[in-house]
N, C-alpha and C positions, 0 to 999 in steps of 0.2 A: 569462546570468549563471552563473558557475561555482559549483557546490555543493561544500561542504567537509565532510568527515567529521572530527569532532572527535577528537583524540587526548587521552586522559586520563592519559598517562604523566607521573607527577609530576616526575621529574627534568628532563624536557625542556620540559614545558608548551607543547607546540606542536600545530599542526593539520596533518593530511595530506590532500591533495586527493584525493577519491574521489567518483565520481558515484553517488548512490543510485538505487534503482529507482523506476519509476512508470508513469503513464498519463495519460489526459485528466483535466481538472479536475473537482472535485466539483460538485454542484448548488450554485448560489449562491456559488461560490468562484471568484475571478478566475483568469485563465489562468496566473498565476505559481505556482499551487498544485500543479501537476502535478510528479511526480517523473519522472526520465527512465529508461526501461527500457534497460539495457545490452544491445544486440543487434548482432551484426556483420552489418549489412545494407548492400548497395550504396547509395551516396548520390549517384550521378551522376558528375561529373567526377573524374578521377584514379583511378578504379577500373580495374584491369587487366582485359583481356578474355581469355577462353579461345579455343581454336582455332575454336570455333563462333561467336564474336562475342558471346557472352553475358558480362555482368559476372561476375567471380569473387568469391566470399566464402565464409565458412564455411557460410552457409545456401544459397548458390547456386553450387555447384561447376560448372566448365566441363564441357560435354558434347562429346565428340569427334564430329566430322562423320562420318557413316557408321557410327557404333557400332551394335552389335546392338540396343541398347535403343531407339534412335530412328532413323528413316530420315534420310538425309543432308539432305533439305530441311528437316525439322523441327528437326534438332539445333541449327541456328544461331538458332532463334527461341524455344526453350524452355529453362528451367533444368533441371538434373538432377532425377531422380526424387526427389520429396519436398521440393524446394527452391522458393524464390520469387525473382523478379528484378524490378528496377524501382527507381525513385527514391523511397525511402520517407521519411516524416516521422513525428513523434510522433502526429500526428492520424490516421494510418493504423492505429493500434493502440488497442485498448480493453480494459481489464481490468474485470471486474465489481467492484462495491463492496458492502460490508456496511454496514447501517444498523440502528440501534436504533429501533424504532417508538415514537413518542410518542403522547399522547392526541389531539393535533391535528396537522394536516399531511396531505399527500396520501397517505402510506402508511397512515394510520389508517383510511382508507376501505376498505382491502382486507385489513388485517392487525390482529391484536389488539395493543394497546399492550404494550410490554415484549418483544415478539418480536424476534429478530435475523434480518434478511432479506438474502439474497444476490441482487444484481442486480435488486432490486425485484420478485422473482418467486418465490424459493425460501425457505421458512422453514428456516433451519439451526439455530435455537434457539427453541423454542416459549416463549410467555409463561408465567410461573409461575402456577399456580392460585391462589396467594396472592401478590398483587403486593408485599406488604410483606416477603416473604422472598426470599432469593436463589434464582434458578431453577437448573435443571440446568446443569452446566458444559459448555462447548464447547472442545475442544482446538484450540489455534492455535499457530503459530510465527511470531514477528515476524522478517521477513527484513531489513528496514531501515526507517528512519524519517527524515522531514525536518520540521524545525520552521520555521514561517513565522508571519506576523501578518496577521490579517484584520480588516476593518472590523466593528465590533460594531453591526450594524443590527438594528432590531426584527424579531422572528420572522416577522411577517406582511408584511414589506416586500417589494415587487416588484422592488427594485433588487438588482443583483448586487454583493456586497461586493468592494472592491478587496483584493487580497492582495499582500503584499510579503515579501521574504526576510529583511530585517534590521530591528532596532529603530531604527537610524539613519534608515531610510526612513520609519518611523512618525513620528519626530520631525520630519523634513523636511516632513511633511504637517501639522504642527501637532498631532499626536496623542500619546497616552500610553496605558499599559496598566494603570495602577493606579487604584483608587477614589479620588475626590476629592470632598469635601463631600457624602458619602453618595450620590454619583452614579456610575453605572457608567462605565467608561472607553470612549472612542470606538473603541478598537482592543483586540484580544485575541490571545493566542498560540493557535496551532493546530498539530497534529501530524498528518501523513499517513504512515501506515505501510503497507508491503506485507506482507501476512500470508498464511500458508499454512494454510488451514482444513481440518481433518480431518472427513471425512463422519461425522456422528453416528449414522447408521443404515445398514443394508444397502440400504434403499430409496433413500436419498439418494446412496449410493455410485454408483448407476447414472447420476446426473446430473453427477458430478464427472469431470474430464478427466485427472487425473494419478494414476498408480499408483505407490505408494511401495514401497520394498524390504521393508516389513513386511506387504505384501498389502492395505493399507488404501488408500482413495481420498482424494484431496486436491484442493483448488482454490485458485488464487491469487486474491487480492482486495485492493482498497485500502480502507483505513479512515481517514476523516478525523475527528479528535477536536477539538472546540471546547467551550468552556464547561465544564460539569460533566464531560463525557467527557474533556476534556484534564486536568482536575484529578485525576480518578480513575484513568484508564488511561494517558493520555499521560505524566504524571509518573512513573508506574510504569515505563514503557519507558525514559524518560530516566535514571532512577535505576539501573536494571539495566545500562544501557550504561556508566554511570559507575563502577559497582562490581562487581556479581556477574558480569556478562557482558562484562568487559573483559579483553583479553589483557594479562597482567601484564608481558610483555616489551616489546611494542610500544606499549602504552597505548591501542590502538585498540579500539572496541567490537566485540563478536562476538555481536550479538543473535540471529543465526540458530542459535546453539547451544542456546538456551534453550527449555524446554517451558513453555507457558502454558495457563491455563484462563480463559475469559471467562464471567462470569455477569451477570445483570441483575436489578434490583429497583426498586421505586418508592420515592422519597423526597420529602419536602416541603422544597423549597428556597425560602425566602422565603414567598411566597404561592402558589407554583406546585407542582404535583405532577409530578415529573420522573422518568423511567426512566433510571437511571444504571448504568454498567458497573463491574464489579470484575474487574481483570485481575491475576492472580497467577502468579508464576513458580514452577515445581516442578522444580528441578534442570535437568539438561542432557540432550540427546539422545545416543545412542550414536554412535560414530564412523561407522558405516555409514550412518546416517540423515543425519548432518552432511555426508558426502560426496555423498549424493544431493541434498541441498538446494543445494549449490554448483553442480550441473549445471543448475538450473532457469533461471538467468539468464545 
């Protein structure tokens, strides 16, 4: 299914086809929830071969037989230095995810509620000492985002919710996303964003894999927002894409140019105490950093 990037250009009111970035699906999120990471990787048939017989691509350049770098025998079997070769699919790649730890669930067994955890392993934002106040801010950049719809299953359900791309598909399954007769809807919107997380400390900088032009360390991660997270953070991203971070000439979103901070606190929603995000935009990056961002994908 083709993903479309929405154009908000008023005079044209059109959409432009663009593939947003991604990785494998989130926990309890159907396969359709993944965004596709744009990478120029050989995909089998139709890929031209170099003189050594290896598929050519931006990641896997051909290596000349008998070159000084590789002996003649090995040159035809291996990609160039630093490259990879083979028939790749989305399942071959995996980006880490960030999650907000709640009071219940698997993550609560190892981390304090209210913390933001990367890859279920690294605390990138510690829980606030007072859960009722906003914690310390984490600097992030939203690179792109994809809205979908997910079945609204009970939190403790063992089933994997189905995920679809359009509201029409929800209706085809007899579902809806609005409250009716004081009952929650069987489906709900969700947003999966690819974010660039800035290391909040020198210690964590050693764990992050990307070095920025400003000397700081960064890491790519996926963030899936549903429920209160979609209402608080997802809609903030949608709104910025529509207004503050929209190219006024093309009408296309430019989320990657915005600087954001992420904070967490505990709130009472109905009868439940839930840790919710606050995602706020604070201006735009300088041109040098924006150029750096465009090289990441």
